[in-house]
C-alpha positions in Angstrom: -3.9 24.5 -8.2 -2.6 23.6 -4.3 -0.2 21.3 -6.0 1.6 24.1 -7.6 4.6 24.6 -5.4 3.9 27.6 -4.0 2.6 27.8 -0.4 0.9 25.6 2.4 3.4 23.0 3.3 5.5 23.4 0.1 6.8 25.9 2.9 7.5 23.7 5.3 11.2 22.6 4.9 10.8 19.4 7.1 7.5 18.3 5.3 9.7 18.6 1.7 12.5 16.1 3.0 9.8 13.5 4.0 7.9 14.3 0.8 11.3 14.2 -1.3 12.2 10.9 1.0 9.1 9.2 0.5 8.9 10.1 -3.6 11.6 7.9 -4.9 11.3 5.3 -2.7 7.6 4.5 -3.6 8.9 4.8 -7.8 11.2 2.5 -6.4 8.9 -0.1 -4.2 6.7 -0.1 -7.2 9.7 -1.2 -9.4 10.1 -4.6 -6.7 6.3 -4.8 -6.7 6.2 -5.6 -10.2 9.5 -7.5 -10.7 9.1 -9.9 -8.0 6.1 -12.0 -8.9 7.8 -11.9 -12.7 11.3 -13.1 -11.3 9.3 -15.9 -9.7 7.5 -16.7 -12.7 9.8 -16.4 -15.5 13.1 -16.7 -14.1 12.3 -19.8 -11.8 9.0 -20.7 -12.9 6.6 -20.5 -10.3 3.3 -22.0 -9.9 -0.1 -20.4 -8.8 0.1 -21.7 -5.2 3.8 -20.5 -5.4 2.6 -17.3 -6.2 0.2 -17.3 -3.8 2.9 -18.0 -0.7 5.1 -14.9 -2.6 2.4 -12.5 -2.4 1.0 -13.9 1.5 4.8 -13.9 2.5 5.0 -10.1 1.2 2.2 -9.3 3.9 1.8 -11.5 6.6 4.6 -10.5 8.8 3.4 -7.5 8.8 0.7 -8.7 11.3 3.2 -9.5 13.5 4.8 -6.3 13.4 1.5 -4.8 13.7 1.3 -6.4 16.9 4.5 -6.1 19.0 5.3 -2.2 17.2 2.4 -0.2 18.0 3.5 0.5 22.0 6.9 1.1 20.7 6.3 3.5 17.9 4.1 5.7 19.8 7.0 5.6 23.2 9.7 6.4 21.0 10.8 8.7 18.1 9.5 7.9 14.8 12.1 9.1 12.2 15.2 6.6 13.4 12.3 3.3 13.0 11.8 5.0 9.4 15.6 5.2 8.6 16.4 1.7 10.0 13.1 0.6 8.1 14.9 1.8 4.9 18.3 1.0 5.0 16.9 -2.9 6.1 15.0 -2.9 2.8 18.0 -1.9 0.6 20.3 -4.5 2.2 17.5 -6.9 1.7 16.9 -5.8 -2.1 20.1 -6.1 -3.2 20.2 -9.4 -2.3 18.4 -10.4 -5.2 21.0 -9.6 -8.2 23.8 -11.4 -6.4 22.0 -14.4 -5.9 20.8 -14.1 -9.7 24.5 -13.3 -10.9 25.7 -16.5 -8.9 23.0 -18.6 -10.1 22.0 -19.7 -6.8 18.4 -17.3 -6.9 15.3 -19.6 -5.7 11.8 -19.6 -4.3 13.0 -20.0 -0.4 15.3 -17.0 -0.8 12.3 -14.6 -2.8 10.1 -16.3 0.2 12.7 -15.4 2.5 13.4 -11.5 1.3 9.3 -11.1 0.7 9.0 -11.5 4.3 11.6 -9.5 5.7 10.8 -6.6 3.3 6.8 -7.0 4.0 8.3 -6.4 7.9 10.2 -3.6 7.4 7.5 -2.0 5.2 5.0 -2.6 7.9 7.2 -0.9 10.6 7.5 2.3 8.1 4.0 2.3 7.2 3.2 2.4 11.2 5.4 4.9 12.2 5.1 7.1 9.0 1.4 7.5 9.6 2.3 8.7 13.2 4.8 10.7 12.3 3.2 13.2 10.1 0.8 14.4 12.5 4.0 15.0 14.8 5.6 16.9 12.1 2.8 19.0 10.2 -0.1 19.4 13.0 -3.5 18.0 12.9 -4.8 21.5 11.1 -2.8 20.2 8.0 -3.2 16.5 7.8 -5.5 16.1 4.3 -3.1 18.7 2.8 -0.5 16.7 3.9 -1.8 13.2 3.1 -3.5 14.3 -0.2 0.5 15.6 -1.4 1.7 12.2 -0.4 -0.7 10.3 -2.3 -0.1 12.3 -5.1 3.1 12.1 -5.8 2.6 8.4 -4.9 0.2 8.4 -7.1 3.1 9.5 -9.6 5.5 6.7 -8.4 2.1 4.3 -9.2 2.4 6.1 -12.9 6.5 6.1 -13.5 7.3 2.9 -11.4 5.6 -0.1 -13.5 6.6 1.4 -16.9 9.8 1.7 -15.6 10.1 -2.2 -13.9 8.6 -3.4 -17.2 11.8 -1.5 -20.0 14.1 -2.4 -17.0 12.8 -6.1 -16.7 12.8 -6.4 -20.7 16.4 -4.8 -21.2 18.0 -6.0 -17.9 15.9 -8.9 -16.4 13.7 -8.8 -13.4 16.6 -9.6 -10.9 18.8 -6.3 -11.9 15.6 -4.1 -11.9 15.3 -4.4 -8.1 18.6 -2.1 -7.6 16.4 0.8 -8.3 14.8 -0.2 -5.4 17.2 -0.7 -3.1 19.0 3.0 -3.9 15.5 4.8 -3.7 15.3 3.0 0.0 19.3 4.9 0.4 17.8 7.9 -1.1 15.0 7.8 1.5 17.2 7.5 4.6 19.7 10.0 3.5 16.5 12.6 3.1 14.8 11.4 6.3 18.3 11.8 8.3 18.3 15.6 7.0 14.9 16.8 9.1 16.0 19.1 12.0 12.5 18.8 13.7 13.0 18.4 17.4 10.0 14.9 17.9 8.7 14.6 21.6 7.6 10.9 21.9 3.8 10.5 22.3 3.9 8.8 25.6 5.9 9.0 28.7 9.2 6.9 27.5 8.9 5.4 31.0 5.4 3.6 29.6 5.6 -0.1 30.2 6.2 -1.9 27.5 3.6 -4.9 26.9 2.7 -6.4 24.1 -0.4 -7.5 25.1 -1.8 -4.3 26.6 -0.8 -2.2 23.6 -2.8 -4.3 21.2 -5.8 -4.0 23.6 -5.5 -0.1 23.6 -5.2 0.1 20.0 -8.1 -2.4 19.3 -10.4 -0.3 21.8 -8.6 3.0 20.1 -10.6 1.9 16.8 -13.3 0.1 18.0 -14.1 2.8 20.8 -14.5 5.4 17.6 -17.4 4.6 15.7 -16.6 5.7 12.5 -13.0 4.7 12.7 -14.5 0.9 13.3 -16.2 1.2 10.2 -13.3 2.3 8.3 -11.2 -0.7 9.5 -14.0 -3.1 9.3 -14.0 -1.8 5.1 -10.4 -1.7 5.0 -10.6 -5.4 6.0 -12.3 -6.8 3.3 -11.3 -4.5 0.7 -7.8 -6.2 1.6 -9.3 -9.6 1.7 -10.9 -9.5 -1.7 -8.1 -7.5 -2.8 -5.9 -10.2 -2.2 -7.0 -12.1 -4.9 -5.7 -10.3 -7.4 -2.5 -10.4 -5.6 -1.9 -13.9 -6.5 -3.7 -14.0 -9.7 -3.7 -10.5 -11.5 0.1 -11.3 -12.7 -1.1 -15.0 -14.1 -3.6 -13.7 -16.1 -1.4 -11.1 -17.6 1.8 -13.3 -18.4 0.0 -16.5 -19.3 -3.9 -16.1 -20.2 -3.5 -12.5 -22.1 -0.1 -13.2 -23.4 1.1 -9.5 -22.4 4.7 -8.6 -22.7 6.2 -7.2 -18.9 6.6 -4.1 -21.0 3.0 -3.8 -21.4 2.1 -5.1 -18.5 4.0 -2.3 -16.3 2.5 0.6 -18.9 -0.6 -0.7 -17.8 -0.2 -0.7 -14.3 1.3 2.7 -14.5 -2.0 3.9 -15.7 -2.6 3.4 -12.1 -0.6 6.1 -10.9 -2.3 8.5 -13.5 -6.0 7.8 -12.0 -4.1 7.8 -8.1 -2.9 11.4 -8.8 -6.4 12.6 -10.4 -7.8 11.5 -7.2 -5.4 13.3 -4.9 -6.0 16.5 -6.8 -9.9 16.4 -6.4 -9.7 14.9 -3.0 -10.4 17.8 -1.1 -12.9 19.1 -3.4 -15.1 15.9 -3.5 -15.3 16.4 0.3 -16.2 19.9 0.1 -19.0 19.1 -2.4 -20.6 15.6 -1.2 -19.3 16.1 2.6 -16.7 13.5 4.1 -18.9 10.4 4.7 -20.6 10.1 1.6 -17.1 10.8 0.0 -15.9 7.9 1.7 -18.8 5.6 0.7 -18.9 6.7 -3.2 -15.3 6.5 -3.4 -14.8 2.7 -1.9 -18.0 1.5 -3.7 -17.2 2.8 -7.3 -12.9 2.0 -6.5 -13.8 -1.4 -6.0 -16.5 -2.2 -8.4 -14.1 -1.6 -10.9 -11.9 -4.4 -10.1 -14.8 -5.9 -12.1 -13.0 -5.2 -15.0 -10.2 -7.8 -14.6 -12.3 -11.0 -15.0 -13.9 -9.0 -17.8 -10.7 -8.6 -19.3 -10.3 -12.4 -20.3 -13.6 -12.4 -22.5 -12.9 -8.4 -23.9 -10.7 -10.3 -26.8 -9.2 -6.9 -28.8 -10.2 -4.9 -25.5 -8.5 -6.8 -23.1 -5.8 -4.6 -22.7 -8.5 -1.4 -22.5 -10.3 -3.3 -20.1 -7.0 -3.6 -17.8 -6.2 0.0 -18.3 -9.9 1.2 -17.5 -9.3 -0.7 -14.0 -6.0 1.3 -13.3 -7.3 4.7 -14.3 -10.9 4.4 -12.4 -10.1 1.9 -9.6 -6.9 3.9 -8.3 -8.6 7.4 -8.6 -11.5 6.3 -6.1 -9.4 4.4 -4.2 -6.7 7.4 -3.5 -9.7 9.7 -2.5 -11.0 7.2 -0.1 -7.6 6.5 1.1 -6.5 10.1 1.8 -10.0 11.3 3.9 -10.0 7.5 5.4 -6.0 8.0 7.0 -6.7 11.8 7.5 -9.9 11.0 9.6 -8.6 8.5 11.5 -5.4 10.6 11.9 -7.8 13.7 13.2 -9.7 11.9 15.5 -7.4 9.6 17.6 -5.5 11.1 20.6 -1.9 11.1 19.4 -0.4 9.5 21.9 -2.5 5.9 21.3 -2.3 7.0 17.1 0.8 4.3 16.8 -1.1 1.4 18.6 -4.4 2.3 16.5 -2.2 2.0 13.3 -0.9 -1.3 14.1 -4.5 -2.5 14.6 -5.0 -1.4 11.1 -1.8 -2.8 10.1 -2.7 -6.2 11.6 -6.0 -6.4 10.4 -5.1 -5.6 6.8 -2.2 -7.6 7.1 -4.2 -10.3 8.4 -7.0 -10.0 5.4 -4.7 -9.8 2.5 -2.4 -13.1 2.7 -5.5 -14.7 3.6 -7.0 -13.8 0.2 -4.2 -14.4 -1.3 -3.9 -18.3 -0.1 -7.6 -19.1 -0.5 -7.3 -17.2 -4.2 -4.5 -20.4 -5.6 -6.0 -23.2 -4.3 -9.6 -21.4 -5.4 -8.4 -21.0 -8.8 -7.9 -24.6 -9.1 -10.9 -25.8 -8.0 -13.1 -23.8 -10.0 -11.3 -21.7 -12.2 -8.8 -18.6 -12.1 -11.3 -16.8 -14.4 -14.3 -17.6 -11.4 -12.3 -16.8 -8.5 -11.3 -13.5 -10.2 -14.9 -12.8 -10.5 -15.8 -13.9 -6.9 -13.0 -11.4 -5.5 -14.4 -8.4 -7.8 -17.7 -8.7 -6.1 -16.6 -9.6 -2.6 -14.8 -6.5 -2.8 -18.1 -4.6 -3.0 -19.0 -5.8 0.6 -16.1 -3.1 1.9 -18.7 0.0 1.0 -21.8 -2.0 2.7 -19.4 -1.9 5.7 -19.3 2.3 5.8 -23.3 2.5 5.3 -24.6 4.1 8.5 -25.6 7.6 9.5 -22.5 8.1 12.1 -20.1 7.5 8.8 -22.7 9.4 6.6 -23.0 12.5 8.8 -18.7 12.4 9.3 -17.1 15.3 9.0 
């Protein structure tokens, strides 16, 4: 079993610190991701449109960060950026229980926190995806990404369930303290990495935002397989945004599930992701990289059809949601491990930060756009019909990968 800690990157001390940092912070992030819409719905009685705005604001600032951060990430050390993003997120999250305690918690505050945390998280993702190749080297990228994805999937399994328990026992605003603590842990572990990092580009390179944006887009579009991945991930996030708005409303109000049950259902996705991470390398070895990317994305997005189906499933509503989490997260985990590793492998390190920023901008625009479309559309054609549109639309992502060059990718 490649996950048993006896060889490979398990013997890389700095990778272990990066792994330790991300493992706990990923779990805390799941607590806040689950708790934030619950805070809005249960504490402030937010409407579907307000939940749509909240979902959009969690992602949309990442577009701005993606536009301006790619060049600086390429030209500077990544670890200080990762630490700064962790500290900012911890401070922001702690304002939620403080406001709840004083009785001043409001939707504008949640909007502001979602936007600021989303911006810091976007910076973290861009720097993190650029940092890993420099830390472990390109030959170990699939192993490194698979290990991080496996532990991230454990967080997906434990975090939402933990969130449900904490919300049930402590209330949603207090539950997010766990997330703040996890970010502080992450900053501590990252500060202990000893590897000396050389900037990928010369420190004196000109910092021009428009030039950096152009370099990032040309790097992605100039590599045919990466260009297809960019289109596929954008479509996936666009229609995934429908469920960012409607999933919690469906679970809490339509199906009448308790927060604890919702947390446990979402936790099953972590089990699926973990299983996907375990078999990702083996699946690509048997099918080939290109067929693995296409089939994993197709099956992962097809599983979303089980979400609107749950409304029609009667006593099988919860099993339908569980099946979606298990199947969808397993195959999307396989897709993302290989998609990120391919991008890190084929693109030059000196432009990787700007290429990662391009993905951040495209998907960061698509997700809130989908969320903002879903709210009004649900009011016009109904929530159930809107979820069917989102699930069917997600299938178009795999179609974007159908090309001979993707099929031949290795």
